[in-house]
Residue, then its C-alpha position, 0 to 999 in steps of 0.5 A: m500500499t502506498p499511504p504508509v510509504v508516503a506518510f513515511e516520506t513526509v515524515e522523514t521530509s519534514a524531519r530533513n527540513r527541519r534540521q536544515d533550518l536549524i543548520d541555517s539558523q545556528a549557521e547565521k548566529l555563528w556568523a554574527m559572532q564575525r569581527d569586523d576584520g573577518h575573524i571569529v573568537f570565543e572565550l577560552e576558560a581554564d580552571c581557577t588557578i589562573p584568576a588565583e595566580y593573577i591575584l598572587m601576581r599583583h600581591f607579589l608587585g605590592e598592588i591591591d585593586a579592591p573592586r577588581e579583587a572583589r569581582i575575581a572573588d565571586y568568580l572563585r566562590e562560585h566554582q568552589s565544589s560542596d566539599g570545599s575544594w575546587p576542580l580542575y574542570s567542571g564537576g571534576p574532583g578536588n585538586i590540591s594545588a588548585t585549591i590552595k591557590a584559590y584559598w590563598a587568593l581569597k584570604l589575600i582579598g580579605e575573606d574571613i578564613e573562618a567564613p564557611h567556604m574557607a573552612r571547608a577549603r582548609t579542612w579539605v586541604l589538611a585532609q590531603g596531607g596539607a599544602a606541603k603536598a602541592n605541585v611544584f608551581t604552587r610550591f614556588s609561589m609559596a617560596i616566593f611569599g616566604q611560606i616555605p623555604w626555598r629548598g621546598v622547590p626542586a633546585m633550578p640553577v639558572e645557569c642551565m641557560l648556559l648548557p650546550q645542546w648536546f647536554p642532556f638538558h637544554m631548553s630546546k629539549i623541553a616544550y615550548w610552554s615549558r621554555t617560556v615558563l621556566a626561563p623567568l622562573l630561573i631569574l626568580y629562583a636565582r635572585k631568591a625573589r621576595a613578594a611584596n605582600p602588602t597585607g602580610r597575609g600567609i597561609a600557615e594554616l594549611f600545613t600539617i607541620d611547620p613547613w620549615k620542618q619538612k623534610q621531603y618536598q620533592i617527588n619522583p614524577t615517574g617513580s622510575a630508576v631515572g627519577h630516583g637519580f634526579l632525586a639524588l641529584d636535586k640534593v646535590l644541587q641544593v647544596v652547590e647552587p648557592r655557592v655557584p660563582e657570582r660572575l658565572r650567575a650574573r652571566a646565566v641571569k643575563r642569558a635568561e633575561d635576554y630570552v625573556v625580553s627577546h620573546l616578550n612578543g609585544e601586547e600578546g605576551l610571553g609565549a602567548i600563555y598567562p603562566a609564562m607572561a605572569n612570571a615574566v612580569m615578575a622576573l622583571r620586577t626582580l631584575g629592577y625594571a621599572d613600572d615605566d619601563p617599556n618592556m615592563m609596561t608591554a608585559r603588564k598589558a598583555i596579561e590585562k588583555l586576557m581579562i574576561e568580565r562576565d556579569e559581575q565577575v571577572y576571570f582570566q583566560p590562559c590564552v586567546s584562540p582566535v587562529w583556532d576558533t576562526s579555522l574550525a568556524a570556516h569549516a563548520l560554515a563551509e560544511s553548512g553551505h557557505r563555501d562561497d560566501p563572501r564572509l567565508i573569504r573574509a575570515l580566511d583572508w584574516l588568517a592568510e594575513k596571519q601566516i608566519l612567512d618571514h620569522v624563524g621560531d625556536w623550532a628552527v633549533r631542530r630544523p635549521g634552514l627550513r622556511p617558516g610558513g605556519w600559524a599560531f594559535q593566538y593573534e600573535n606568537p611568531d616564535y611558536p607557530d601551531v603545527d595543529d593550527t596551520a594543518v586546519v588553516v590549510m584545509a579550510m583555505h583548500r576546501a573554500d578557494p584553493e587557487r586564492y590561497t596557493m602561496n599560503i597553502a604551499r608554504a604551510c604544506e612545506w613547513l608541516v612536512g619539515m616539521q615531521s619527527r622521525s617517528g612519522g608523527w607530528g608534535a604541536f610546536d617542535p619536532e623530535n621533542e622526545h626526550f623522555y628521561l626529562n619527565s623524571i626530573p622533580f620539576a616535572d611533576h606536572g607531567a607536561l614537560l615535553d612536546p612528543p608526536t600525538v595522534d591528534v596532531t598527526a592526523r590533522c597533518v596527514g589529512a591536510l597534506a592528503q587534501v591538498d596533494a596526496k601524491t606529492y605528499a605521499d612519503p610523509i602521508r605514509l609515515g604519518i599513517g604508520f604512526i597513527k596505526r602504532e599508537q592505536e589503543p588495544d580496544g581500537s580507540w586512539f588517545g587524545r592528547w589535546g582533546a577529551n580524550y578517546i573520542y577526540g582522538t578516535w575522530s582525528a584518526l579516522v577522518a584522517l585515514k579517510g582523507a589519506g585514502e585508507d580502505m576503511r573496511q581494514t580491520y584496525i578501522r573497524n575495530a575503532v568503529a566498533w569502539l565508537k558504536g559501544r560507547q554511544r549512550a542510551d539517549g543517542g549522544w556520546g559523552e566522555g569525562l576528563e576522568s578518562y585521562e585518569d581512569w578510562g572507565a570513569g570517564h564514561g560516567r558523564d552525560s552525552v556532550p554535544s561536541q563529543t557527539a559531533w566528534a563520534l559522528l564525524g569519525l563515524m561517517s568518515a568510516g562509511e557509517i552514514e546510513s548506520d543506526a548509530v549515526a541516525r540516533g546521534i543526529d537525532w540527539l544533536d537535533s533535540a539538544p538544548r541550545e542557547t536562545d540567542g547564541p550559536r552554542w548547543e548548551e554544553a557545561l562540561y569541559t572537553g578541551t585538554g591543555f596538560p592531560k591530568v594537570f590542566y583542562l580547558k573550555y573552548h567555548g567555541y566548541a559547542a557552536f562549531f562541531p555540532l553544527w558541522a556534524m549535522a551539516r555533514y550528515e545532511g549534505l552526505m544524505a543528499s548525495n549519491e557518492r555519501e563519500v567524505k571528501w575532506g582530510i578533517 
């Protein structure tokens, strides 16, 4: 009988029309975010350590800004958990270092330590073993404020700035973020800097025993024999470091100062990341730079530009993400039928102007002679272009107008090929940043000292090179695929270094493998597909908590999340699952998931971005706008196509 068929087709057509209306509406809301010069940027939010550290920095300098501090205090109090702790991400477990810094900042602001929220925080910290259990960076702040002896932090002789490249430790052997954070810290350590601390308030009540009687501060981060050796070396350096001849010390301090000043990066700041920028300001003050010195003024302004005012609250971003946001938005909008939209060209033209073509960054230590051609993550960061951003920009330009951006694409691909590590993978900022023994030094208790190749960044590079010219770049593509295959987990998934987590990594790998022409029927790919399908939630969506960086099973206690659902859908569609029940259910979930009334985002409270696994996480406010739109638009486009083949490398 024909009536039921007609009825079914009517329902299906109605659903598709509704989804297309949603795609069009969300795309226009995203376009409304575009700035006059063409770029798009959203807030980038971390945990409460960043605004807390801002308070500490200002009090180090001897400055009190009561009105702003009150607004920061509101932000800190709002993010405290019911048990008194502060987490590293929304809904996460308490973190001792984050809790200490938030409590400390509130106390400096003037909060009564007997107030219920302060008492709960103090009780929680003491139950964890007290402030002596904090991480290295928190203990460093304590030493600067005179809360613990300097032996409470690992020995960090500034003379390491003078070491040759062949030495087991060299600044080029650690990640860019470690380099920019450590250089000013070395100055502070060498000078045994002391905070002005105008209120005179400390945190003695957070210690279980007198910090000057505390015997053990340093830990072996990896538990390895190498780590035990570094602990022994630290004890030696603690004795030797104060006895370094002043002439040698002065030369090393000058080398560190020169590095900081030469990398200040204008009003975008040292490394364009908050911790390095704050350390730079404190180091310059310690070296005697006056408030009206141009370098000090520039460094200070860079920090202030990270401030976000949200109603009655204030917080500080860890950095800004305009290149990343603009390039991801470009993909989502191109997927949504705006490939020929003049607004897309404006966005890509803005990106073209941001390409780093003439400045040779720190990466050249490992790749001398390679021409620059990448993009940074932030507005300006020419010393540290980002491989991941570069690949995503290349793919956006290539899909929109390859002729218009021929030079940009060619230079970027040349740089990407040159940045490939010998393993076949790509790191985010440096090639061959794989000196893993350095993860065992006491300073590396955060576990994020290095920038080795990762699957997600490698996947982006493979996808970009394959999309531009699979034949010309056949060799680096082949090596990249080999790296991705070797890194696959036994259950079929891939680890996500820069996003949460296995869903992010598996999406990244699958779309790149499809773009590179891999046979998606191969067993290792079908294992990944089965893994994604097996992690779909009963409501049709996907969700993975940041707990999965600690314990994979725990990571699946979370609700479905729009951006992660989109990643899973994009991965499955690349693997040929366009008409599968799993994809249909996922699209239905996105279709019905709550969205902002006026903005372009699906509602998404949880963090899905990763700074450093287990240590530092990010909430990209744009992810809930880009990825759900992207996935729904791709689905509708594929369902309307006869080929039903994903054509792009991402």
